Each structure stands twice: as structure tokens, then as C-alpha cells.
ZAMARGU-4260 file (C-alpha; in steps of 0.2 Angstrom, whole numbers, plus 5000, padded with zeros to 4 digits):
<rodrens>
0) 5877/5371/5690 | 5874/5378/5674 | 5881/5365/5663 | 5873/5350/5673 | 5856/5357/5669
5) 5844/5350/5654 | 5841/5360/5640 | 5832/5357/5625 | 5832/5367/5609 | 5812/5368/5607
10) 5813/5378/5591 | 5826/5388/5581 | 5836/5401/5592 | 5821/5395/5607 | 5830/5383/5620
15) 5822/5378/5636 | 5825/5370/5654 | 5807/5364/5659 | 5803/5363/5680 | 5813/5353/5691
20) 5818/5350/5708 | 5837/5357/5712 | 5848/5357/5726 | 5856/5373/5731 | 5863/5380/5747
25) 5856/5394/5757 | 5865/5400/5775 | 5875/5384/5774 | 5862/5372/5773 | 5857/5361/5758
30) 5839/5365/5753 | 5826/5361/5741 | 5819/5373/5728 | 5806/5370/5713 | 5806/5380/5698
35) 5788/5386/5696 | 5789/5390/5677 | 5800/5385/5663 | 5816/5396/5659 | 5819/5401/5639
40) 5835/5405/5632 | 5832/5415/5615 | 5849/5415/5607 | 5856/5401/5594 | 5870/5389/5594
45) 5886/5400/5593 | 5877/5413/5608 | 5869/5399/5618 | 5887/5390/5619 | 5895/5407/5625
50) 5880/5411/5638 | 5883/5394/5644 | 5899/5397/5649 | 5897/5407/5667 | 5882/5406/5680
55) 5868/5413/5666 | 5858/5397/5667 | 5860/5393/5682 | 5854/5412/5691 | 5837/5410/5676
60) 5833/5394/5685 | 5835/5402/5702 | 5823/5419/5695 | 5810/5403/5690 | 5810/5396/5710
65) 5804/5414/5715 | 5786/5415/5723 | 5772/5422/5711 | 5783/5421/5695 | 5772/5419/5681
70) 5773/5410/5663 | 5791/5410/5659 | 5808/5418/5664 | 5818/5424/5650 | 5836/5424/5645
75) 5838/5438/5630 | 5851/5432/5617 | 5864/5445/5625 | 5864/5437/5642 | 5877/5436/5652
80) 5879/5434/5674 | 5876/5448/5686 | 5872/5451/5701 | 5857/5438/5708 | 5847/5440/5688
85) 5858/5437/5673 | 5859/5453/5663 | 5848/5450/5650 | 5836/5443/5660 | 5817/5447/5661
90) 5803/5440/5673 | 5787/5444/5677 | 5779/5440/5695 | 5762/5443/5703 | 5754/5458/5711
95) 5747/5450/5724 | 5760/5444/5735 | 5774/5440/5720 | 5793/5443/5723 | 5799/5460/5719
100) 5819/5458/5719 | 5830/5474/5721 | 5841/5459/5708 | 5828/5460/5698 | 5832/5479/5690
105) 5853/5480/5696 | 5861/5494/5703 | 5863/5505/5688 | 5842/5508/5691 | 5835/5515/5674
110) 5852/5514/5662 | 5846/5517/5647 | 5848/5526/5627 | 5844/5539/5618 | 5842/5541/5601
115) 5846/5559/5593 | 5842/5561/5574 | 5851/5577/5565 | 5849/5585/5547 | 5866/5581/5544
120) 5873/5568/5529 | 5891/5560/5533 | 5896/5567/5515 | 5896/5586/5523 | 5902/5581/5540
125) 5913/5571/5540 | 5929/5585/5541 | 5919/5590/5556 | 5920/5575/5566 | 5934/5577/5578
130) 5929/5595/5582 | 5911/5590/5584 | 5920/5576/5598 | 5928/5587/5608 | 5914/5600/5608
135) 5902/5588/5614 | 5916/5580/5627 | 5921/5597/5636 | 5902/5600/5637 | 5897/5584/5644
140) 5906/5578/5660 | 5911/5560/5659 | 5922/5548/5668 | 5920/5538/5687 | 5915/5550/5697
145) 5912/5563/5686 | 5901/5578/5690 | 5887/5588/5680 | 5891/5607/5676 | 5873/5610/5685
150) 5875/5617/5704 | 5860/5610/5712 | 5849/5613/5728 | 5844/5598/5738 | 5824/5605/5735
155) 5827/5608/5718 | 5836/5589/5717 | 5819/5581/5724 | 5811/5589/5713 | 5821/5581/5701
160) 5818/5563/5709 | 5798/5566/5708 | 5797/5574/5691 | 5811/5567/5679 | 5811/5575/5662
165) 5798/5588/5667 | 5809/5597/5678 | 5822/5600/5666 | 5809/5607/5654 | 5801/5616/5666
170) 5817/5626/5667 | 5820/5627/5649 | 5831/5612/5644 | 5826/5602/5628 | 5808/5605/5621
175) 5789/5598/5626 | 5791/5588/5612 | 5804/5578/5619 | 5794/5570/5634 | 5782/5565/5621
180) 5796/5553/5613 | 5802/5545/5630 | 5797/5529/5637 | 5784/5535/5651 | 5786/5553/5646
185) 5802/5552/5655 | 5793/5551/5671 | 5792/5536/5683 | 5776/5537/5695 | 5775/5534/5714
190) 5791/5540/5716 | 5794/5548/5735 | 5812/5558/5737 | 5807/5557/5757 | 5810/5539/5757
195) 5829/5539/5750 | 5844/5541/5756 | 5855/5555/5765 | 5869/5546/5758 | 5861/5542/5739
200) 5856/5559/5740 | 5874/5566/5742 | 5882/5554/5730 | 5870/5559/5718 | 5866/5581/5717
205) 5882/5583/5709 | 5882/5573/5692 | 5865/5575/5684 | 5870/5577/5667 | 5885/5568/5669
210) 5889/5553/5656 | 5900/5541/5668 | 5913/5528/5666 | 5911/5509/5664 | 5899/5505/5647
215) 5891/5523/5644 | 5896/5530/5629 | 5890/5545/5619 | 5892/5540/5600 | 5891/5550/5583
220) 5885/5537/5571 | 5879/5535/5553 | 5867/5525/5548 | 5875/5512/5536 | 5860/5503/5533
225) 5839/5505/5531 | 5830/5488/5531 | 5813/5492/5529 | 5811/5509/5522 | 5793/5514/5525
230) 5796/5514/5543 | 5811/5521/5541 | 5803/5537/5530 | 5787/5536/5545 | 5805/5540/5558
235) 5814/5553/5544 | 5829/5541/5543 | 5839/5540/5529 | 5856/5530/5525 | 5874/5541/5528
240) 5863/5552/5539 | 5871/5559/5557 | 5863/5551/5572 | 5870/5550/5591 | 5866/5539/5604
245) 5866/5543/5622 | 5871/5529/5633 | 5871/5533/5653 | 5858/5530/5669 | 5855/5535/5686
250) 5875/5537/5692 | 5881/5535/5707 | 5863/5540/5714 | 5856/5523/5709 | 5871/5514/5713
255) 5868/5517/5730 | 5847/5517/5730 | 5849/5499/5724 | 5864/5496/5739 | 5851/5502/5751
260) 5836/5491/5745 | 5847/5477/5744 | 5850/5479/5765 | 5835/5480/5769 | 5830/5465/5758
265) 5841/5454/5766 | 5838/5460/5782 | 5819/5455/5779 | 5822/5440/5774 | 5833/5437/5788
270) 5821/5442/5800 | 5806/5431/5792 | 5818/5416/5790 | 5813/5416/5770 | 5825/5404/5760
275) 5828/5408/5742 | 5840/5398/5730 | 5853/5414/5729 | 5853/5428/5742 | 5857/5439/5728
280) 5839/5436/5725 | 5831/5442/5741 | 5816/5450/5741 | 5799/5459/5747 | 5782/5453/5744
285) 5772/5464/5732 | 5760/5475/5740 | 5768/5475/5756 | 5775/5491/5763 | 5794/5484/5761
290) 5790/5480/5743 | 5781/5500/5743 | 5796/5507/5749 | 5809/5501/5735 | 5797/5504/5720
295) 5795/5521/5727 | 5814/5524/5730 | 5817/5514/5712 | 5806/5527/5705 | 5819/5542/5709
300) 5832/5532/5703 | 5824/5531/5687 | 5821/5550/5685 | 5835/5552/5689 | 5842/5543/5675
305) 5826/5551/5663 | 5832/5567/5669 | 5851/5564/5668 | 5851/5557/5649 | 5838/5572/5645
310) 5853/5585/5653 | 5868/5576/5643 | 5854/5578/5626 | 5854/5595/5628 | 5873/5599/5631
315) 5875/5587/5616 | 5861/5600/5606 | 5873/5614/5613 | 5889/5605/5608 | 5884/5604/5590
320) 5878/5620/5587 | 5894/5627/5595 | 5903/5617/5579 | 5891/5619/5565 | 5879/5632/5571
325) 5864/5622/5566 | 5848/5626/5578 | 5850/5615/5595 | 5829/5612/5588 | 5833/5602/5573
330) 5844/5586/5584 | 5826/5578/5587 | 5824/5563/5599 | 5818/5548/5591 | 5816/5541/5608
335) 5823/5536/5624 | 5822/5519/5633 | 5827/5511/5650 | 5833/5494/5651 | 5834/5490/5670
340) 5818/5494/5677 | 5803/5484/5687 | 5785/5492/5680 | 5769/5486/5683 | 5761/5479/5667
345) 5747/5471/5659 | 5751/5453/5652 | 5745/5437/5646 | 5751/5425/5659 | 5743/5408/5651
350) 5730/5401/5644 | 5723/5418/5637 | 5723/5425/5657 | 5730/5442/5657 | 5733/5449/5672
355) 5744/5465/5681 | 5761/5458/5685 | 5778/5465/5691 | 5787/5466/5674 | 5807/5465/5679
360) 5820/5469/5665 | 5837/5469/5670 | 5848/5473/5654 | 5831/5473/5644 | 5822/5484/5632
365) 5804/5486/5632 | 5798/5482/5614 | 5778/5485/5613 | 5770/5481/5596 | 5761/5493/5583
370) 5745/5497/5592 | 5749/5494/5610 | 5740/5506/5617 | 5759/5513/5629 | 5766/5517/5609
375) 5770/5536/5606 | 5754/5537/5595 | 5767/5545/5582 | 5772/5528/5582 | 5759/5517/5585
380) 5754/5513/5569 | 5775/5504/5568 | 5778/5501/5585 | 5788/5506/5600 | 5809/5509/5595
385) 5820/5496/5602 | 5837/5506/5603 | 5849/5489/5604 | 5869/5498/5605 | 5885/5489/5601
390) 5901/5491/5610 | 5914/5506/5604 | 5918/5500/5587 | 5905/5490/5584 | 5888/5494/5576
395) 5870/5498/5584 | 5854/5497/5579 | 5837/5506/5576 | 5821/5493/5579 | 5805/5493/5583
400) 5792/5482/5592 | 5785/5466/5584 | 5767/5457/5591 | 5775/5441/5596 | 5787/5450/5611
405) 5772/5449/5619 | 5768/5430/5620 | 5787/5428/5621 | 5796/5441/5632 | 5783/5452/5640
410) 5787/5465/5626 | 5806/5465/5629 | 5822/5463/5618 | 5840/5464/5620 | 5847/5480/5627
415) 5863/5475/5620 | 5878/5464/5614 | 5880/5459/5635 | 5899/5453/5640 | 5905/5437/5635
420) 5923/5442/5644 | 5925/5451/5660 | 5931/5468/5663 | 5946/5459/5672 | 5947/5448/5657
425) 5947/5462/5644 | 5961/5472/5652 | 5974/5457/5651 | 5970/5456/5634 | 5968/5472/5625
430) 5979/5488/5626 | 5972/5505/5627 | 5984/5512/5612 | 5983/5497/5602 | 5962/5500/5602
435) 5963/5518/5602 | 5975/5517/5586 | 5964/5501/5579 | 5948/5513/5580 | 5958/5528/5572
440) 5961/5517/5558 | 5943/5514/5556 | 5941/5531/5552 | 5934/5533/5571 | 5937/5544/5583
445) 5939/5543/5603 | 5940/5552/5618 | 5941/5543/5634 | 5946/5547/5652 | 5956/5533/5652
450) 5963/5520/5639 | 5958/5507/5654 | 5940/5511/5648 | 5946/5507/5632 | 5953/5493/5637
455) 5937/5485/5649 | 5925/5490/5632 | 5934/5482/5619 | 5922/5476/5606 | 5930/5457/5608
460) 5925/5458/5626 | 5907/5459/5620 | 5895/5448/5609 | 5891/5447/5590 | 5879/5464/5592
465) 5873/5459/5574 | 5871/5440/5580 | 5861/5448/5594 | 5849/5459/5588 | 5845/5444/5572
470) 5839/5430/5585 | 5827/5445/5590 | 5822/5451/5571 | 5820/5430/5567 | 5809/5427/5581
475) 5799/5443/5577 | 5802/5451/5596 | 5808/5467/5584 | 5810/5470/5567 | 5826/5478/5563
480) 5824/5498/5553 | 5843/5503/5555 | 5861/5499/5556 | 5871/5510/5562 | 5890/5515/5565
485) 5902/5524/5575 | 5910/5541/5569 | 5914/5548/5584 | 5916/5540/5603 | 5917/5549/5619
490) 5918/5535/5634 | 5918/5539/5652
</rodrens>
């Protein structure tokens, strides 16, 4: 279907699929659905070619058929096929009865990234990178099904789900100022742990402070390039400075929350005989009890994600201290973002009309411009930091949000490179031992739970991160500030 869709390049790096009628199958019946808004794809020609090879275009036009969808739906430059929504997808729906779909957030609720700034320079630290990687690896549990170091009671776990990072800081992990440099201050409101299933709790209670597997990682990085010296100075960044990036989410807990929610909304759809172009876009109407239940559950998973990354940050600080004997307080949080989440925000929905809408960001990072009220006060003059990680062996970027993001993407930018090859395809093409040796020859020290993970996460399985970021930079969605390259990598 994707290749049949008529798409037009309306300007450089912007393609559009106009509203049109298209035939879909639902419950083995041919049914007709109409796109309510355009679908826009932000990509250069080579990225567009990759995006066109899977079901991304089909999926984003399906989203454009949902009830209450506003203005346009977006596939960002890292977009690829996902569950229901494409990953790298953004859509806003009306708070008055518009669709709220778990497929628009995904299974790894509040997967996100933190970037830590250290006072260390590469020239002074180069010889210590293997020791630092090993020390951090010992401190942070990683791998499929890995468990954290914390032993948490059910009552304390409920507090985590409702308080987020506030719980961790109250327990003496990290510093109060960390909250200021975290999206939502590290706590998503509206969480109700009483609505979360016992199965979700049993799967998540032992995993707080653990990295997990897949594309999740911990990296020791070096700032290779600075693109804006003035903004970099305000962020206290300089070339060859050592940074640390954390990328993980809500682990098995978030996956189970999404599984439960998908079951609930699919049951609701059958009961109401409510058709959608794709059953993976099953939804509840915004404002309904079913939608409110999902949002309360999602907020619990979001708070798990905030706390999980916060605890990992605490263990990273300790791991660095064990090797270099520096004060953990000197390892400072630059910013922490989410890229799988739904938020109620106010946006221009067309013709100068502003409304509160449900912004679904799936594999998309918030990127608000200077002066936006939700940007931390310390960053108000430069815009919200937007973290766009690469994959193993490639660069990662620190950007800041720009004004055009609000009009083009509801204040959103890509979340990473985005896959161009499935994990199965990657395992057939790459060999873990060869990849590890190649990375070592590049001066990158790797610790991984398995060689299979290295194969699945080979850089060749992902889009070119430099191109992905450049598209958003050229569209004035973000401004590039710093490009960081890996020195040490910890994979699950």
C-alpha cells in the first residue's frame, strides 16, 4: 500500500500525502476510511527511499483517519514501521472525544535519554575508559530480564509509580536540582498505581535501576564538534569534554502496561463495533473512562521510566567515582527527555486556532523553542535541549528546539537513527565478534551481555544519524549544538 500512495515533495525535506479515500480491511470486511488531515514526512531523498521500503507511509496515513486528529500527522526523518503508529510518528487529537491510542505511545512507555556532563577531558581520561566502562557495567544491571540492585516493597513501588524522580531524591539518590533538568521535572501527573495490573507490578518491581536489552545503552562519549559556541558555553560544554548518555525506558513494567491497555481498547472496539484502518490503532475516546484509565496507567509507566534512568544515573556517578575519585555532584545532568509518551499540550491546530490536544509522540522527542513556558528557566533563552542518540559506534547529538518545531511537528524532533533493517536481518548480516573487534579498532571499548545484541544493534542496521539530524536542523525544528562520539559502550 505504501508504494501506491501518491506523495509529493512540497519543498526541500518535506513530502506530503494529501487526504484521500483509501480501502482497508477490518475484520475481514472491505471498509472505506477517509484521511482527515494530510500526512507529512520530513526527510531528504535518501531517507525517504528507506522510509518507503516498509509500512511507514501506510501507517502514518492510517493515523490520519483517526477521530479528532488535528492539523497533520508527522513521520520524522528516523521513521520506520512500528506497532500501529510508525516509530518516529507524531499526531495530535482533540481532547474532546478524539482518539487516544496505546499504539501511538508504544510498548516501551517513556523510553528516553539522559545526558550527563562531566568535568573530565579526553586527554586526561583516555587511558581510564576501559576501567570506567567496567566499573559502570558492574554498577548497572543490563541485559534481557536484568534486575536492578534495589529491593523494593510493593508499597514503595507504588510510590515510585506515582511520584517518579521525587521518590528517588527523597531516598537520597541524586540531587534536588536534577529534577529541574528533566522533562516534567521527572514526574508525570495523573498516575494511579491502583489501576495497574498485578502482573505489571510483578514484572517491574525488581527492575528499577536496570538498563535492559535491545537498543538501550550506556555510553561514555567525547564531544567531537561544537556547532554553536555561545549556546555550548551556556550549557558548559566544550570540545573533547567527556559526557555520559543513558538510553532506556520502563522495561517489562511498561510493556505489560501497554499489553493490558491494548487488550482493553481492543475489547472496547469490538463491543462498540468501532472500525479502524488497522486494529493496532484501537483507541478510546478522549475524556471517556477508558481513556482516563489508560492515561493513569501510562503515567505510572512514565514515572517508572523517569525513576529508572535516575537510578541508573546515580549508579553511573558512583561507578565513575570508584575509578577517578571525583565528587559525584560534579557529574551533572544536562537534560532528560522522553520519546514514547502522550501529553496534553496547547498547540496551533490551523488557521491560528490554539487548542489543548493529546500529542502522541512515538519515537519522537519534545523540542520546544526558546521562551516556551515548559522549557526550564535556565534554558529559556536557548530552547529545550533535545537529545538524539545514534547507535553503537556512531555519533549522538545535543540539539535545542527551534520556533518552527511548533508549526511543523507539534514541537517534536527525531529520537534517534531509526532502524532500516530488522533485528532478524541484522543478525543474518553481522557477526558479534567481528563487530566488537571493529569497534575496538575504532577506539571504542564495548561491554555487552551477548554478542547477539551487538549483531542486532550494528550501526549498519540503522539510518545515518547525521542525515536524520540534519533534516530537522535544516527545517529549523532543532539547532545542532554538539556532536558526540562514543568511547565506551555498555549494551544489554
